[in-house]
C-alpha positions as CSV (number, residue, x, y, z in Angstrom):
1,M,6.4,13.9,22.0
2,K,8.7,15.2,19.9
3,I,12.0,12.8,18.0
4,L,15.2,14.8,19.7
5,T,17.9,12.6,18.1
6,A,18.7,8.9,16.7
7,E,22.0,6.7,16.9
8,V,22.6,3.0,15.7
9,D,23.9,0.2,19.0
10,W,25.3,-2.0,16.6
11,M,25.9,-5.1,18.7
12,M,29.5,-4.7,17.2
13,D,30.5,-8.2,19.6
14,Y,26.8,-9.3,19.8
15,A,25.4,-11.7,17.1
16,N,23.0,-9.3,17.8
17,D,21.3,-7.2,14.4
18,P,21.9,-3.5,14.9
19,K,19.6,-1.8,17.0
20,L,17.7,1.6,16.4
21,I,17.5,4.1,18.9
22,V,15.3,6.8,19.3
23,H,15.6,10.1,21.6
24,V,12.8,12.1,22.7
25,D,11.5,14.4,24.8
26,E,8.8,12.8,26.5
27,L,7.6,8.4,26.2
28,P,4.6,9.0,23.1
29,S,1.4,7.5,25.0
30,F,-1.4,4.5,24.5
31,P,-4.2,4.9,26.3
32,H,-6.5,1.4,26.8
33,E,-9.3,3.7,27.0
34,L,-9.4,5.4,23.9
35,P,-10.1,4.5,20.5
36,I,-7.2,4.6,18.3
37,W,-6.3,0.0,18.6
38,T,-7.0,-2.1,15.9
39,K,-7.2,-5.7,15.7
40,Q,-6.4,-7.4,13.7
41,A,-7.5,-11.3,12.3
42,N,-4.6,-12.9,13.7
43,N,-5.4,-11.6,17.5
44,M,-3.2,-8.8,18.1
45,V,-4.3,-5.2,19.0
46,W,-1.8,-2.3,18.0
47,A,-1.6,1.6,18.7
48,E,0.6,3.8,16.5
49,K,0.3,7.3,17.7
50,D,3.3,9.5,15.3
51,G,5.1,6.9,14.1
52,F,5.6,4.8,17.4
53,V,3.5,1.9,17.3
54,E,2.8,-0.3,20.8
55,F,1.2,-3.8,19.6
56,V,-0.1,-6.6,21.9
57,S,-1.4,-10.4,21.1
58,Y,-4.3,-11.6,23.4
59,G,-6.0,-15.1,23.8
60,E,-9.4,-16.0,24.7
61,R,-10.3,-15.1,29.0
62,Q,-9.8,-18.1,31.3
63,S,-11.0,-18.7,35.1
64,S,-8.9,-16.8,37.2
65,S,-7.7,-20.2,38.4
66,A,-6.1,-20.6,34.7
67,R,-1.6,-20.6,35.2
68,F,0.6,-19.3,33.1
69,L,-0.9,-16.2,31.4
70,G,0.0,-13.9,29.8
71,F,0.5,-10.7,32.5
72,G,0.1,-13.0,35.2
73,G,-3.6,-13.2,34.3
74,R,-4.7,-9.0,34.6
75,D,-7.8,-8.4,33.3
76,M,-7.2,-5.4,30.4
77,K,-9.9,-3.7,28.2
78,R,-8.2,-2.4,25.1
79,M,-10.5,0.0,23.2
80,L,-11.1,-0.4,19.2
81,S,-11.1,2.3,16.7
82,D,-15.0,1.3,15.8
83,G,-15.5,1.6,19.4
84,T,-16.2,-2.3,20.7
85,I,-14.0,-3.0,23.5
86,L,-11.6,-5.6,23.8
87,D,-11.3,-7.7,27.6
88,S,-9.7,-10.2,28.1
89,N,-7.1,-12.0,30.9
90,N,-4.6,-13.3,28.6
91,W,-3.0,-10.6,26.7
92,W,0.5,-11.9,26.3
93,S,3.6,-9.5,24.3
94,G,4.6,-10.5,20.4
95,N,6.9,-8.9,18.7
96,S,6.9,-6.2,14.8
97,R,6.5,-9.7,12.3
98,G,2.9,-10.8,14.7
99,V,1.5,-6.7,13.1
100,T,0.6,-8.0,9.7
101,D,-1.5,-5.0,9.1
102,I,1.4,-2.3,9.1
103,R,5.0,-2.1,9.0
104,C,7.0,-1.7,12.0
105,M,10.0,-2.4,13.5
106,E,11.6,-2.6,17.1
107,I,13.4,0.1,18.1
108,T,14.5,1.5,21.2
109,V,13.3,4.6,22.9
110,L,15.5,6.8,25.5
111,V,13.7,10.2,26.7
112,K,15.3,13.1,28.0
113,G,16.4,13.1,31.6
114,E,16.6,9.3,32.1
115,R,18.6,6.4,32.4
116,V,16.5,3.1,30.9
117,G,15.5,2.6,27.5
118,Y,12.3,1.6,26.7
119,A,11.5,-1.4,24.5
120,M,8.3,0.2,21.8
121,A,8.5,-0.5,17.7
122,M,8.1,2.2,14.9
123,L,6.4,2.5,11.9
124,V,9.1,1.4,9.2
125,D,8.0,4.5,7.5
126,K,8.6,6.1,10.3
127,A,12.1,4.4,11.0
128,Q,13.1,5.8,7.4
129,E,12.7,9.4,8.0
130,V,14.3,9.7,11.1
131,L,17.9,7.5,9.7
132,M,17.3,10.2,6.4
133,E,16.6,13.4,9.1
134,F,19.2,12.3,12.0
135,I,22.0,9.3,10.4
136,P,21.8,9.8,7.2
137,N,24.2,7.6,6.2
138,V,22.7,4.2,8.1
139,Y,20.0,2.7,5.9
140,L,16.6,-0.3,6.7
141,V,17.3,-4.0,5.4
142,Q,14.6,-6.5,5.7
143,N,16.5,-9.6,7.3
144,K,15.0,-13.8,6.3
145,L,12.8,-13.8,9.7
146,G,11.5,-10.3,8.8
147,F,12.6,-8.3,10.7
148,F,14.1,-4.7,10.3
149,H,16.8,-3.3,11.4
150,P,19.7,-0.7,10.3
151,S,22.4,-0.7,8.4
152,I,26.0,0.8,6.5
153,S,24.9,-1.4,2.7
154,M,21.6,-0.4,1.2
155,T,22.5,-3.1,-1.0
156,T,19.3,-5.8,0.6
157,N,17.4,-2.5,1.3
158,I,13.4,-2.2,1.6
159,K,12.7,-1.0,-1.7
160,P,14.0,2.6,-1.6
161,E,11.0,3.6,-0.9
162,R,13.3,6.3,1.2
163,L,12.3,9.9,0.7
164,G,14.6,11.0,-1.7
165,V,16.6,7.7,-2.7
166,E,16.6,6.5,-6.3
167,E,16.7,3.0,-6.7
168,D,19.1,1.2,-9.2
169,E,18.7,0.0,-12.0
């Protein structure tokens, strides 16, 4: 999987934060059966590959007649990095703020030749690298809710850990 380019949807006519769009040659995959998943204390499970992140939260297994289970009560397993199998029928999508072990942010991924975008997440450090390479005049900021998004101003930039950017005294 190779990153081809990047752009920002500035959400000009909306009250939404700008969104980083990353163009790739193929979609990153996160096989459930590989020992790549990490379990957090807050019932979030995440995996990282080449800077891309997939995450999901889970609840205790419920009886098959239980209503309102995440993903329709679908039985899914994830293999944790220590070899343990996490088995639940109560999985839920989440957001990047729930992933507390690492810093990541929501992005849109566009695969070359496809017309649909995929909602994914990326490590904040990787997103900074992508911006430095493809859109060097755009920075990442963190809003009051804790979400990261692109900005043309560095005034509220997450500490310039950005490669090659010095913090003003």
